C-alpha positions as CSV (number, residue, x, y, z in Angstrom):
1,M,-17.9,26.4,-9.8
2,E,-20.5,23.9,-11.1
3,A,-23.0,25.7,-13.7
4,R,-26.3,26.3,-12.5
5,K,-28.3,23.2,-13.9
6,K,-31.4,24.5,-16.0
7,Q,-34.8,24.0,-14.1
8,L,-37.2,21.4,-15.9
9,R,-41.0,22.3,-14.8
10,V,-42.9,19.1,-15.7
11,M,-46.5,18.4,-14.8
12,Q,-48.1,15.1,-14.3
13,I,-51.2,14.1,-15.1
14,A,-52.2,10.9,-13.1
15,S,-54.2,9.4,-11.1
16,H,-51.7,9.9,-7.9
17,G,-53.8,9.1,-4.7
18,T,-55.9,6.0,-5.9
19,N,-54.9,2.8,-7.4
20,V,-51.8,1.5,-5.5
21,G,-50.4,0.1,-8.9
22,D,-50.5,3.5,-10.3
23,G,-48.3,4.5,-7.4
24,A,-46.2,2.5,-8.2
25,N,-46.0,3.2,-11.9
26,I,-45.6,7.2,-11.6
27,T,-43.0,6.6,-8.3
28,G,-41.2,5.1,-10.8
29,F,-41.4,6.8,-13.7
30,Q,-40.4,10.0,-11.4
31,K,-37.5,8.0,-10.2
32,V,-35.6,6.9,-13.8
33,F,-36.8,10.4,-15.2
34,K,-34.7,12.5,-12.9
35,E,-32.2,10.0,-13.7
36,D,-31.8,10.6,-17.1
37,F,-32.3,14.1,-17.3
38,S,-29.6,14.4,-14.8
39,D,-28.6,17.6,-16.6
40,Y,-31.8,19.6,-15.8
41,E,-32.9,20.9,-12.3
42,V,-36.3,18.5,-12.8
43,K,-39.6,20.0,-10.3
44,F,-43.0,17.7,-10.7
45,I,-46.0,18.9,-10.5
46,N,-48.1,16.3,-9.6
47,E,-51.8,17.3,-11.4
48,E,-54.4,14.6,-10.2
49,I,-56.7,13.9,-12.8
50,M,-59.9,12.8,-10.3
51,D,-59.3,16.1,-9.8
52,Y,-61.3,17.0,-13.1
53,K,-64.5,15.9,-15.1
54,P,-65.8,14.0,-15.8
55,H,-64.0,12.3,-13.3
56,I,-65.2,12.9,-9.6
57,G,-64.1,16.6,-9.9
58,E,-65.5,19.7,-11.1
59,K,-62.1,21.3,-12.6
60,D,-62.0,21.4,-16.3
61,F,-59.1,20.6,-18.4
62,N,-60.8,22.4,-21.6
63,S,-61.4,25.3,-19.7
64,E,-59.2,29.0,-19.8
65,Q,-58.2,28.5,-16.6
66,F,-56.3,24.9,-16.8
67,I,-54.6,26.0,-20.7
68,S,-53.0,29.1,-18.9
69,Y,-51.3,27.1,-16.1
70,A,-50.4,24.5,-18.9
71,N,-48.7,26.7,-20.5
72,S,-46.7,27.7,-17.0
73,V,-45.2,24.7,-16.9
74,D,-42.2,23.2,-20.1
75,L,-43.6,20.0,-20.2
76,I,-46.5,18.1,-19.7
77,I,-47.3,14.3,-19.3
78,I,-50.0,12.5,-19.2
79,G,-50.5,9.2,-17.6
80,G,-48.8,6.0,-16.9
81,G,-52.0,4.0,-16.4
82,G,-54.8,2.9,-18.8
83,F,-55.9,5.9,-20.0
84,F,-56.8,4.6,-23.2
85,S,-60.1,2.7,-21.9
86,A,-63.4,2.0,-23.1
87,F,-65.7,4.3,-21.1
88,K,-68.1,6.1,-23.2
89,R,-67.8,9.3,-20.7
90,F,-64.3,10.3,-23.0
91,V,-66.3,11.7,-25.9
92,N,-63.4,14.3,-26.8
93,T,-60.0,12.5,-28.0
94,A,-60.9,9.4,-25.6
95,C,-58.3,9.7,-23.4
96,H,-58.9,10.0,-19.5
97,A,-57.8,13.5,-19.5
98,D,-60.0,14.5,-22.2
99,F,-58.8,17.3,-24.3
100,T,-60.9,19.1,-26.8
101,I,-58.5,19.7,-30.2
102,D,-59.7,22.7,-29.6
103,T,-57.5,23.3,-26.0
104,L,-54.8,21.3,-27.9
105,D,-54.4,23.7,-29.8
106,K,-54.0,26.6,-27.0
107,I,-51.4,24.3,-25.5
108,Y,-48.4,25.4,-26.8
109,T,-45.8,23.5,-24.4
110,P,-44.3,20.3,-25.3
111,I,-47.3,17.2,-24.5
112,V,-46.8,13.3,-23.8
113,Y,-49.3,10.6,-23.4
114,Y,-46.5,8.3,-21.3
115,A,-47.3,4.5,-21.2
116,L,-50.9,4.7,-22.0
117,G,-52.8,1.2,-21.5
118,Y,-55.2,0.4,-24.3
119,A,-57.3,-1.0,-21.4
120,V,-60.7,-2.6,-23.1
121,Y,-61.0,-5.9,-23.4
122,Y,-61.8,-7.9,-26.6
123,N,-64.9,-8.5,-26.7
124,Q,-65.6,-4.8,-24.9
125,P,-67.8,-2.5,-26.3
126,Y,-65.7,0.0,-27.7
127,F,-67.7,3.5,-28.2
128,N,-64.7,6.0,-28.9
129,G,-63.2,5.1,-31.9
130,N,-63.4,8.3,-33.7
131,A,-62.6,10.5,-31.2
132,L,-59.1,8.0,-30.4
133,E,-58.7,8.2,-34.5
134,M,-59.0,12.3,-33.9
135,L,-56.4,12.9,-31.5
136,L,-53.5,10.5,-33.7
137,E,-54.4,12.3,-36.0
138,Y,-53.7,15.4,-34.5
139,S,-50.4,14.1,-33.0
140,R,-49.0,12.9,-36.3
141,N,-49.4,16.3,-37.2
142,R,-47.7,18.6,-34.0
143,K,-44.2,18.6,-33.5
144,N,-44.4,18.5,-30.3
145,M,-47.1,16.0,-29.0
146,M,-45.7,12.2,-28.9
147,I,-48.6,9.5,-27.3
148,S,-46.8,6.3,-26.3
149,L,-48.4,3.2,-25.2
150,R,-47.0,0.6,-22.5
151,N,-46.0,-2.8,-23.4
152,D,-48.5,-4.8,-22.4
153,G,-50.0,-5.6,-26.3
154,S,-51.4,-2.3,-25.8
155,F,-50.7,-1.3,-29.7
156,K,-51.4,-4.5,-31.1
157,R,-55.3,-4.6,-29.6
158,M,-55.8,-0.5,-30.4
159,H,-54.4,-1.2,-34.1
160,E,-57.2,-3.7,-34.0
161,R,-60.0,-1.8,-33.6
162,I,-59.1,2.1,-35.4
163,S,-60.0,1.8,-38.8
164,D,-56.7,3.8,-40.0
165,K,-54.0,1.8,-39.3
166,S,-51.8,4.0,-40.5
167,L,-51.8,6.3,-37.7
168,M,-50.0,4.4,-35.0
169,E,-46.7,4.7,-37.5
170,N,-45.5,7.3,-34.9
171,V,-46.9,5.7,-31.5
172,D,-44.4,4.5,-29.1
173,V,-43.8,1.0,-27.3
174,I,-42.4,1.5,-24.2
175,P,-42.0,-0.4,-20.6
176,D,-44.7,0.7,-17.9
177,C,-42.7,2.3,-15.2
178,G,-44.4,-0.4,-12.3
179,F,-41.0,-2.2,-13.4
180,Y,-39.0,0.5,-11.4
181,V,-40.8,1.0,-8.6
182,P,-39.3,2.9,-6.0
183,V,-39.7,1.2,-2.5
184,S,-38.3,1.7,1.4
185,D,-37.4,-0.8,3.9
186,Y,-40.7,-1.6,6.1
187,H,-41.3,-4.4,8.7
188,H,-44.1,-6.7,7.4
189,P,-46.2,-8.3,10.0
190,E,-47.9,-10.6,6.8
191,L,-44.7,-11.9,6.1
192,E,-43.4,-15.1,8.7
193,P,-39.9,-15.3,9.3
194,N,-37.8,-18.6,8.1
195,K,-40.8,-19.9,6.0
196,T,-41.5,-19.8,2.4
197,N,-43.7,-16.4,1.6
198,I,-46.5,-16.7,-1.3
199,I,-48.9,-13.4,-2.4
200,I,-51.5,-14.4,-3.9
201,Q,-53.4,-11.8,-5.8
202,L,-56.7,-11.7,-7.6
203,A,-58.4,-8.6,-9.3
204,G,-62.0,-8.2,-8.4
205,D,-63.7,-5.4,-10.9
206,K,-64.5,-6.5,-14.5
207,L,-65.5,-9.8,-13.3
208,E,-67.6,-11.0,-15.8
209,Y,-65.6,-9.5,-18.6
210,R,-61.9,-11.2,-16.9
211,F,-64.1,-15.0,-16.8
212,K,-65.6,-14.8,-20.0
213,E,-68.7,-15.0,-18.5
214,Q,-72.3,-14.3,-21.0
215,V,-72.3,-10.3,-20.8
216,N,-76.0,-9.3,-21.9
217,F,-78.4,-6.8,-21.9
218,L,-80.2,-8.9,-19.1
219,S,-76.8,-9.7,-17.5
220,R,-75.9,-5.0,-17.3
221,V,-79.6,-4.9,-16.3
222,K,-79.5,-7.3,-13.3
223,R,-75.5,-6.2,-12.1
224,K,-77.1,-2.2,-12.2
225,L,-80.2,-3.5,-10.3
226,F,-79.2,-6.2,-8.3
227,G,-75.7,-6.5,-7.8
228,I,-76.1,-9.9,-9.8
229,E,-73.6,-11.1,-11.6
230,N,-73.1,-14.1,-13.9
231,A,-70.5,-16.4,-11.8
232,R,-69.9,-19.3,-13.0
233,N,-66.7,-19.7,-14.4
234,Q,-65.3,-17.0,-11.7
235,K,-66.3,-20.3,-9.3
236,I,-64.8,-23.1,-11.3
237,F,-61.8,-20.9,-10.8
238,L,-61.7,-19.9,-7.4
239,Q,-62.0,-23.6,-6.8
240,R,-59.3,-24.4,-8.9
241,M,-57.3,-22.1,-7.3
242,A,-58.2,-22.9,-3.6
243,D,-56.8,-26.6,-4.2
244,V,-53.5,-25.0,-5.8
245,I,-53.3,-23.3,-2.2
246,V,-54.2,-26.6,-0.3
247,E,-51.6,-28.4,-2.4
248,L,-48.9,-25.9,-1.8
249,S,-49.8,-25.9,1.6
250,K,-49.0,-29.2,2.8
251,N,-45.8,-28.5,3.0
252,K,-46.3,-26.1,6.7
253,D,-43.5,-24.4,5.5
254,V,-45.0,-21.9,3.2
255,N,-47.0,-19.0,4.4
256,F,-49.5,-17.4,2.2
257,I,-50.4,-13.5,2.0
258,V,-53.7,-12.2,-0.1
259,A,-53.1,-8.8,-1.2
260,P,-55.9,-6.6,-2.3
261,H,-54.4,-3.7,-4.2
262,I,-58.1,-2.0,-4.8
263,F,-61.3,-2.3,-2.5
264,H,-63.0,-4.3,-5.5
265,D,-60.5,-7.0,-4.7
266,L,-61.8,-7.6,-1.1
267,G,-65.1,-9.7,-2.7
268,I,-63.1,-11.9,-4.8
269,A,-60.6,-12.7,-1.6
270,Y,-63.1,-13.3,0.5
271,K,-64.8,-15.5,-2.2
272,L,-61.5,-17.4,-2.3
273,I,-60.9,-17.4,1.6
274,S,-64.1,-18.8,2.2
275,L,-63.2,-22.2,0.0
276,L,-60.2,-22.6,1.7
277,P,-59.6,-25.5,5.1
278,L,-59.4,-24.3,8.3
279,S,-56.0,-25.8,8.3
280,V,-55.2,-23.2,6.6
281,T,-56.7,-20.2,7.1
282,R,-55.5,-20.5,10.8
283,H,-51.8,-20.9,10.3
284,Q,-50.8,-20.5,6.7
285,L,-52.7,-17.7,5.9
286,N,-52.6,-13.0,6.4
287,V,-53.8,-10.7,5.1
288,S,-52.0,-7.9,3.8
289,N,-53.8,-3.5,3.9
290,I,-54.9,-1.9,1.2
291,L,-52.9,1.1,0.4
292,R,-53.5,4.4,-1.9
293,G,-51.0,6.4,-4.2
294,C,-47.2,7.1,-4.9
295,D,-46.9,6.9,-0.5
296,G,-48.7,3.6,-0.6
297,A,-46.1,2.4,-3.3
298,R,-43.2,2.9,-0.9
299,Y,-44.7,0.2,1.3
300,F,-46.8,-1.9,-0.5
301,F,-44.4,-3.4,-2.7
302,D,-42.3,-3.6,-0.8
303,L,-43.5,-6.5,0.8
304,Y,-43.7,-7.7,-3.1
305,R,-39.9,-7.0,-2.8
306,K,-39.7,-9.4,0.6
307,S,-41.9,-12.5,-0.4
308,D,-40.4,-15.3,-2.0
309,L,-43.5,-15.5,-5.1
310,V,-46.4,-13.7,-6.6
311,I,-49.6,-15.7,-8.0
312,G,-51.2,-12.5,-9.5
313,A,-53.7,-11.4,-12.3
314,R,-53.4,-7.2,-11.5
315,F,-51.1,-6.0,-13.9
316,H,-49.0,-3.7,-11.4
317,A,-48.2,-7.4,-9.5
318,N,-46.4,-8.3,-12.2
319,V,-45.2,-5.8,-13.6
320,C,-43.4,-4.4,-9.9
321,A,-42.6,-8.7,-8.9
322,I,-40.9,-8.9,-12.1
323,G,-38.8,-5.5,-11.6
324,L,-38.0,-6.0,-7.5
325,G,-36.4,-9.5,-8.9
326,T,-39.8,-11.5,-6.8
327,P,-40.5,-14.8,-9.2
328,V,-44.1,-14.7,-10.5
329,V,-46.5,-16.8,-11.8
330,G,-49.6,-14.3,-14.1
331,L,-52.8,-15.3,-13.7
332,V,-54.4,-14.2,-16.6
333,S,-57.9,-12.5,-17.1
334,H,-56.8,-9.9,-19.0
335,D,-56.2,-9.5,-22.7
336,Q,-52.7,-6.6,-21.2
337,L,-51.4,-9.9,-19.1
338,D,-50.5,-12.0,-21.7
339,G,-49.9,-9.1,-23.9
340,L,-47.2,-8.6,-21.5
341,Y,-45.7,-11.7,-20.6
342,D,-45.8,-12.5,-24.7
343,E,-43.6,-8.6,-25.2
344,L,-41.5,-9.8,-22.5
345,G,-40.7,-13.6,-24.2
346,L,-41.6,-15.4,-20.8
347,D,-44.0,-18.2,-20.7
348,T,-44.7,-18.5,-16.8
349,Y,-48.7,-17.2,-17.0
350,C,-52.1,-19.2,-17.3
351,S,-55.3,-17.7,-18.2
352,V,-57.9,-18.2,-15.8
353,N,-59.9,-19.6,-17.8
354,D,-58.5,-22.7,-18.6
355,Q,-59.5,-26.0,-18.0
356,M,-55.8,-26.8,-16.5
357,C,-55.1,-23.7,-14.8
358,G,-54.7,-25.1,-11.2
359,E,-52.5,-27.4,-12.2
360,Q,-50.3,-25.3,-14.3
361,I,-50.0,-22.9,-11.7
362,T,-48.5,-25.1,-9.5
363,K,-46.4,-26.2,-11.7
364,L,-45.2,-23.1,-12.4
365,A,-45.0,-22.3,-8.8
366,N,-43.2,-24.9,-7.8
367,G,-40.3,-24.1,-10.5
368,L,-40.3,-20.5,-9.9
369,L,-39.9,-21.0,-6.2
370,S,-36.3,-22.4,-7.5
371,C,-34.6,-20.5,-10.0
372,A,-34.2,-16.8,-9.3
373,Q,-35.2,-13.7,-11.6
374,N,-33.6,-12.9,-15.3
375,Q,-31.5,-9.2,-14.9
376,E,-31.3,-9.3,-18.8
377,I,-35.1,-8.5,-19.1
378,L,-34.7,-5.4,-16.8
379,E,-31.7,-4.0,-18.6
380,K,-33.7,-3.9,-21.5
381,L,-36.4,-2.5,-20.2
382,R,-34.5,0.1,-19.0
383,G,-33.0,0.7,-21.9
384,K,-35.6,1.1,-24.0
385,T,-37.1,4.3,-22.0
386,K,-34.1,5.7,-21.4
387,A,-34.2,5.7,-25.8
388,F,-37.8,7.0,-25.3
389,H,-36.3,9.7,-22.8
390,G,-33.7,10.9,-25.0
391,K,-36.8,11.9,-27.7
392,I,-38.5,13.6,-25.4
393,E,-35.7,16.1,-24.5
394,K,-35.2,16.1,-28.0
395,M,-38.5,17.1,-28.4
396,L,-37.7,20.0,-25.6
397,K,-34.6,21.3,-27.9
398,V,-36.7,21.9,-31.3
C-alpha cells in the first residue's frame, strides 16, 4: 500500500485576480512548486492581497484574526510580483504585505518572500528605505524566514538604495515564475492562420518615468489635477514604433496583434494605432482582449505561445514569451527589463528612449523571426528554482 503523503498547506499572499502578468506568475509558481514538492500533498490557499489595507480592502494583516489564520497553515508565500515598490504607504516593512515587526514576531509559520521585484525606477523617489532595512535585518536573524528577489536586476537596484549593504548577504535571486506559466489550448480569433503573427505590447502606466520625461512639482500637479502628462519623448517613440510596424507590414503576410495587459495599456495602444495608415489598421491589425488573474493567464498567454514574435514592454510579456519559446524583442522602459535580459545573457532588447530604437527593433524582429528560442536558458532557470525549493524544504524540516 502506498504511504499517505504528508499534507502541506501553503498560503500564497498575492494579487490573484488583477494583472494577467501576476496571474502568469502565480500559476507558474504553483505548477513548479507542486512538481518539486511531489512527496507532499500540497494544498494552496490563495489569499488576495488587494482585500487588505492599505490596498482597497478592509482586512488587516496586523490583526489578531490574521495572525491566528497565518499560524494555522504550514508555509506562507508572499508574492510574486513587484511587492517592493515606491509607494509611500507601505510604512511598516516596505512590502505590499505590510506586516509590522510585532506581527511577524507573532507568526510562527515559516515565511518566504518569493521572487519579489524591487519595482522602483532609478529616478523615482523612495520613501521606505528604513522600513526595508528593518525587514532585511529581521529576516537575517530569523531561522524560518527567507527573502528572495526575482531575476530582473532587483538585487542590484535594492543594493544601491540601502545604506547597510551587508543586509542583503542572505537575499536570494531566483527566476520569476512567469517563465513557467501553464497555458491551455484555445482558439484565438486575433491570430490569422498561414500568416506571421506579431504581438505588439506597450506599457501605459507611469509614462513620465518610462519615457524619462521632465518630472517636477509642476508636472505632478498637472498630472494629478488635470490629467496632463509630459509626453514629448513618448510621442517620439510612438512615431518610431509606428514606422517599425509600417516597415514590417510591407510583407503582406504579417498580422499584428496589439496586446494590452491592463487597462492603462489601452491609452498608449490607441495613440500608436492612430499613427498607423489605414492599409495596416484595416487589413493587418487586431487587438486582443484584456483579461485578469490566473484563469485569464492560461488563455491569454496561449496567444503568446501561438504567435511568431512578441515585441513587448511589460515584464511578463517578455518573461512569458521566453518561457513559452516565442522569440521576443524587449522594449525597455523600466530598469527591470534590461536587468532581466542582462541576467539571462540576452541582448535582444532596446531602450524606448534610444534615438536608434526604431532601426534596432526592426533588425531584431527580422533576425528573431528566423531563429529558435534557446532552451538551455529555460533549463538553467528551472534548475535555480528547484534549488531554491530545496532550501524551503530544508527550512520546513528545522
